[in-house]
KEPA-422720 format. One record per residue (C-alpha): residue number from 1; x, y, z; residue in three letters. Coordinates in steps of 0.25 Angstrom, whole numbers, plus 5000, padded with zeros to 4 digits. Last residue first. Layout:
residues N
GUDREN | NUM | X | Y | Z | Ala
...
end
This chain:
residues 105
GUDREN | 105 | 4933 | 5609 | 4992 | Unk
GUDREN | 104 | 4940 | 5614 | 5005 | Unk
GUDREN | 103 | 4941 | 5600 | 5011 | Unk
GUDREN | 102 | 4948 | 5594 | 4999 | Unk
GUDREN | 101 | 4939 | 5583 | 4993 | Unk
GUDREN | 100 | 4942 | 5568 | 4996 | Unk
GUDREN | 99 | 4931 | 5567 | 5006 | Unk
GUDREN | 98 | 4920 | 5572 | 4996 | Unk
GUDREN | 97 | 4924 | 5562 | 4985 | Unk
GUDREN | 96 | 4924 | 5551 | 4995 | Unk
GUDREN | 95 | 4909 | 5551 | 4997 | Unk
GUDREN | 94 | 4899 | 5559 | 5004 | Unk
GUDREN | 93 | 4897 | 5548 | 5014 | Unk
GUDREN | 92 | 4911 | 5551 | 5019 | Unk
GUDREN | 91 | 4909 | 5566 | 5021 | Unk
GUDREN | 90 | 4896 | 5563 | 5028 | Unk
GUDREN | 89 | 4903 | 5553 | 5037 | Unk
GUDREN | 88 | 4914 | 5564 | 5040 | Unk
GUDREN | 87 | 4904 | 5575 | 5043 | Unk
GUDREN | 86 | 4896 | 5565 | 5052 | Unk
GUDREN | 85 | 4908 | 5561 | 5060 | Unk
GUDREN | 84 | 4912 | 5576 | 5062 | Unk
GUDREN | 83 | 4898 | 5580 | 5066 | Unk
GUDREN | 82 | 4898 | 5568 | 5076 | Unk
GUDREN | 81 | 4911 | 5572 | 5082 | Unk
GUDREN | 80 | 4906 | 5586 | 5084 | Unk
GUDREN | 79 | 4894 | 5582 | 5091 | Unk
GUDREN | 78 | 4902 | 5572 | 5100 | Unk
GUDREN | 77 | 4911 | 5585 | 5104 | Unk
GUDREN | 76 | 4925 | 5585 | 5099 | Unk
GUDREN | 75 | 4935 | 5585 | 5111 | Unk
GUDREN | 74 | 4943 | 5573 | 5106 | Unk
GUDREN | 73 | 4947 | 5581 | 5093 | Unk
GUDREN | 72 | 4953 | 5592 | 5102 | Unk
GUDREN | 71 | 4964 | 5582 | 5108 | Unk
GUDREN | 70 | 4969 | 5579 | 5094 | Unk
GUDREN | 69 | 4970 | 5594 | 5091 | Unk
GUDREN | 68 | 4979 | 5595 | 5104 | Unk
GUDREN | 67 | 4988 | 5584 | 5099 | Unk
GUDREN | 66 | 4989 | 5590 | 5086 | Unk
GUDREN | 65 | 4993 | 5604 | 5092 | Unk
GUDREN | 64 | 5003 | 5597 | 5101 | Unk
GUDREN | 63 | 5009 | 5590 | 5089 | Unk
GUDREN | 62 | 5010 | 5603 | 5082 | Unk
GUDREN | 61 | 5017 | 5609 | 5093 | Unk
GUDREN | 60 | 5027 | 5598 | 5093 | Unk
GUDREN | 59 | 5029 | 5600 | 5078 | Unk
GUDREN | 58 | 5031 | 5615 | 5079 | Unk
GUDREN | 57 | 5041 | 5613 | 5090 | Unk
GUDREN | 56 | 5049 | 5603 | 5082 | Unk
GUDREN | 55 | 5049 | 5612 | 5070 | Unk
GUDREN | 54 | 5055 | 5623 | 5079 | Unk
GUDREN | 53 | 5065 | 5614 | 5084 | Unk
GUDREN | 52 | 5069 | 5610 | 5070 | Unk
GUDREN | 51 | 5070 | 5624 | 5065 | Unk
GUDREN | 50 | 5078 | 5629 | 5077 | Unk
GUDREN | 49 | 5088 | 5617 | 5075 | Unk
GUDREN | 48 | 5089 | 5620 | 5060 | Unk
GUDREN | 47 | 5092 | 5635 | 5063 | Unk
GUDREN | 46 | 5103 | 5630 | 5073 | Unk
GUDREN | 45 | 5108 | 5621 | 5062 | Unk
GUDREN | 44 | 5109 | 5632 | 5052 | Unk
GUDREN | 43 | 5116 | 5641 | 5062 | Unk
GUDREN | 42 | 5128 | 5631 | 5063 | Unk
GUDREN | 41 | 5140 | 5634 | 5072 | Unk
GUDREN | 40 | 5133 | 5634 | 5086 | Unk
GUDREN | 39 | 5124 | 5623 | 5081 | Unk
GUDREN | 38 | 5136 | 5614 | 5077 | Unk
GUDREN | 37 | 5142 | 5615 | 5091 | Unk
GUDREN | 36 | 5129 | 5611 | 5098 | Unk
GUDREN | 35 | 5126 | 5600 | 5088 | Unk
GUDREN | 34 | 5139 | 5594 | 5091 | Unk
GUDREN | 33 | 5138 | 5596 | 5106 | Unk
GUDREN | 32 | 5123 | 5590 | 5106 | Unk
GUDREN | 31 | 5128 | 5578 | 5098 | Unk
GUDREN | 30 | 5139 | 5575 | 5108 | Unk
GUDREN | 29 | 5130 | 5576 | 5120 | Unk
GUDREN | 28 | 5120 | 5567 | 5113 | Unk
GUDREN | 27 | 5108 | 5573 | 5108 | Unk
GUDREN | 26 | 5094 | 5571 | 5115 | Unk
GUDREN | 25 | 5084 | 5565 | 5106 | Unk
GUDREN | 24 | 5073 | 5569 | 5096 | Unk
GUDREN | 23 | 5075 | 5583 | 5094 | Unk
GUDREN | 22 | 5090 | 5582 | 5096 | Unk
GUDREN | 21 | 5090 | 5573 | 5084 | Unk
GUDREN | 20 | 5085 | 5584 | 5074 | Unk
GUDREN | 19 | 5096 | 5593 | 5079 | Unk
GUDREN | 18 | 5106 | 5582 | 5078 | Unk
GUDREN | 17 | 5102 | 5579 | 5064 | Unk
GUDREN | 16 | 5103 | 5594 | 5061 | Unk
GUDREN | 15 | 5117 | 5594 | 5067 | Unk
GUDREN | 14 | 5122 | 5582 | 5059 | Unk
GUDREN | 13 | 5117 | 5589 | 5046 | Unk
GUDREN | 12 | 5123 | 5602 | 5050 | Unk
GUDREN | 11 | 5137 | 5595 | 5051 | Unk
GUDREN | 10 | 5144 | 5593 | 5064 | Unk
GUDREN | 9 | 5155 | 5602 | 5068 | Unk
GUDREN | 8 | 5169 | 5601 | 5062 | Unk
GUDREN | 7 | 5166 | 5609 | 5049 | Unk
GUDREN | 6 | 5158 | 5619 | 5057 | Unk
GUDREN | 5 | 5170 | 5621 | 5066 | Unk
GUDREN | 4 | 5179 | 5623 | 5054 | Unk
GUDREN | 3 | 5169 | 5633 | 5047 | Unk
GUDREN | 2 | 5168 | 5641 | 5060 | Unk
GUDREN | 1 | 5184 | 5642 | 5061 | Unk
end
């Protein structure tokens, strides 16, 4: 019986496409019902949805951290800014060979 239901329900490819779409837009009622039925029958697609939601949370958190880092750069003291400018100028004046080396060399 389960095999018959699975054959009649949408494919995993369609389900994963709907899962991805649900991150960007509200699914239609028909899409929601079809996805819900498939998810009750397919543990692989449930796992995929969990993974994609986790990736989204990680990426959103990363964006928040990058925004916070950008805000921190504004709070550099004038003295620190001058030290950074001087270090960059010194490096440029030292020649291109110096700037192309890896930082740990």
